[in-house]
N, C-alpha and C positions, 0 to 999 in steps of 0.2 A: 295445599303448597305455597310457601305466604308468597309476597313477590320480592324477595330483596332471596326467596332459594330461585325463585321460578328466573332471576336474574344471570343468578350463577348459573343455571346447568345451560341460558340458551351463552353465556359467552363460550364456558369453556367449545358449545357446537359450533365455535364460531370463529374460533380457536384448534378447531380441526377437518374441519370443512377448507379447504381456500374459495372456491365463487361461492359462498355461499356464508362468507364470516358477515358481512355487512349487511347480510339483512335480515340474518340473525339480531345484532344490532338490530339497528330497527325494532324490527317482532318484539323482542323485551323493551322500547318504548310502547309500543299498544300492552303490551299483555300489562305494563304499569296505567298505563292507563283508563285505560275496564278496568287496571280492576282500587283505582281510588285514589286515583295519585300518580306524577312520574313522579319514581322513588328507584321505581331501576335507573340500570347505568344508559346510559347511549353516546355516540358516537358525537362528540363536542367536535365544537366549530375546525381547536388548532389540529382533530386528532385524523378529519375527510383526509388531508392530504395524506395520510400514510396509509388510504386506499384506496386509489390514484395515483399507479405512475407511465402510463402514458391515459389516452383513445383510444378507447376502447377493451380500458382491460381495471376492474376493477379484480382488489388483490387481499391477497397473504401469498403469495411467492415472492416470492425477490428475483427481480429480472437478472439476466447471464450481467453475463463481465463485457461492457464491449468498452474498446478505447476509446469514447467522445457520454459515456453517459449511458440514455436509451437503448435499453437493444433491439438498433433496428439495421435491418438487414435484407438485401435481397434474394432474390426466391431458392438461391443455392446453397443459402445460410449464409453466404461472404458479408463484413460486415462495411457496409455504407453512413453515410453520412446523416444525422436523423434529423438536418431540416433541410436537404436536396436528396435522398438518395446513389451522391455517386462517393462510387468505390471507395473503403479507407485501406486501409495497412495495420495493421495491431500497435501502432506505437503515433495512429491516429491523423498520422496526412491521406492529404486527398492520392490519390496513385491513378497510372494512366494505365492501354492495358497488359502493357506488359513490368504491371508491378511498379514502379517504380516515380519516384515522391513528383508531384506536378504542386505549383500554383492553379488558387483557382481558374485562373481566364488559360489552362494546361501548358500553360507552359514550365522544363526541370526545376524543377529544386534545384542549386548549383554548393557546391562546395567555394570555402573561396579564391580557393585556387581556379572556379569556373567550370570542377570536372562535376555531373550528376552527380548528386547523392546513391550508397546504393541505396535499390530494394532492402524493403526486410518485411518481414513475413506476414504472412493475410490467410487464415488458416480462419474459415467457418466459429462462428461464434458459439454455436452449444461443443464442440470437441473445443475448443480455446480453455471453458468455463470449463469441463472436465475435466482438462489435462490438468489446468491450478489446482485444482479441489481435489484432483487424484485419483476422480472416477472413472468406474466410461458413457456416456450420456452417446441419446441416439434425436432428435428429432423425430419427433410426431406427431403427437394427433394435432389437429389447430377448431381453430371453430375462429369467426367473422364477424364484424365488426364496419361501423358509417365512418368512418375518419376523415373531415375534413374535403367531402363527395366523391372523396372513393369509397372501395372497398382492404381496408385491412385485415387479412390472415394474423391475427395470433395466435406462435407454434410454440408449446414445450417441449422445452430441452426432459430427456425420462431418463429416468436411471434406477436400477434396482437395490441404488442408494436406504436408507429409512430417513434417513433427515433430506428435506432443502436447503436455497442457498443462504437465509439468514432466521439457522441454526427452526426451524417448526420440524414436527411428522410430518414424516410426506405422504403425500395424496395421489391414488392412479388419478384423480382428474383425466385427461383424455390420452390417457398412455395407455400402450396397451408389451403383452408377453410380459407379464408381471412384474410391469417396471411402473414409475411412478414416480408426477411432474420434480425437477429438481431444479430451474428452473424457465424463465419464460423471454421470448421473442418477439418481435413483428414483422412484416413484409409487410410493406401499404403498394397495394396494386395497384399498376388507372381503369378498369372500373368501374364508373361512375353510378351513385347509387344513388 
């Protein structure tokens, strides 16, 4: 098999797997190197960002929908602010225990008449993403990495859908009961690592 065909086969494998894609591309470089030159396609410097979404996640599966981008959730799957883990609503506002929008200092956000702004919905990220895409999904399998000095739980949002959130073919990943990974979230624990 020629170097170009090996590279194409490994690229196909990369497109069909979720967590092994990056390694397959790196493998293409090794195969090409041992075959007499770096001819096969490898990840270009600018492409590396396409495979690292957040600490602990080298991926081909995209993040679940989150009001502030990075799919950080609390231990129950509700959205939190990525930078500090404080509770937010579905439009990205900090909220208190009653779900009312607050400022960073904890004071209520008020309208021009001085009345507290009404709460917005606060839906679990996997459920919100499923609703937005018209599918049923459940947070299931997880894996763990050390990020920022504490253990991070990377959490799959799984469905019976054949496509992932980014449009690629869905894979089983850490899902069970016949479900496949649709998108991913993460929970930052307080456990040191």
